[in-house]
Phi, psi and omega in degrees: 000146175265171182293336182270342180267141180237115179293148178237162179253138176271184183297329180266019175065022173273139183267135177218158177241147180287148174294339180286357179285345178255132185299327182290346178264359192257300193220193182286130178255090180200188181278154176300329178294319179294320178296318178297323178295318180294314182293326182294337180290338178082177183273061183296322181295318179295319178295320178294318179295318178295319178297319178296319179296318178294319178300315180296319179298315179293321179296319179294318178299315180298319179297316177299318181298312185288316189262351179240308185284314181298316180296336180283338178082187181288144178254135176116000000 
């Protein structure tokens, strides 16, 4: 154990340490300028993934509408 890590006990009294107790398991190892450059770009990947998911959802809805609901005609 390092001085910064504190072991904890689980319900069955086994002692374990978090992987976050070691710096190499925690974060970005680079300069603060490089980290600021990455953060300034914003969450483009998350926005692209969300946009793709919404596009797929709308495409599936449209396909059901065109090929299932429209051919059945009006109800009532």
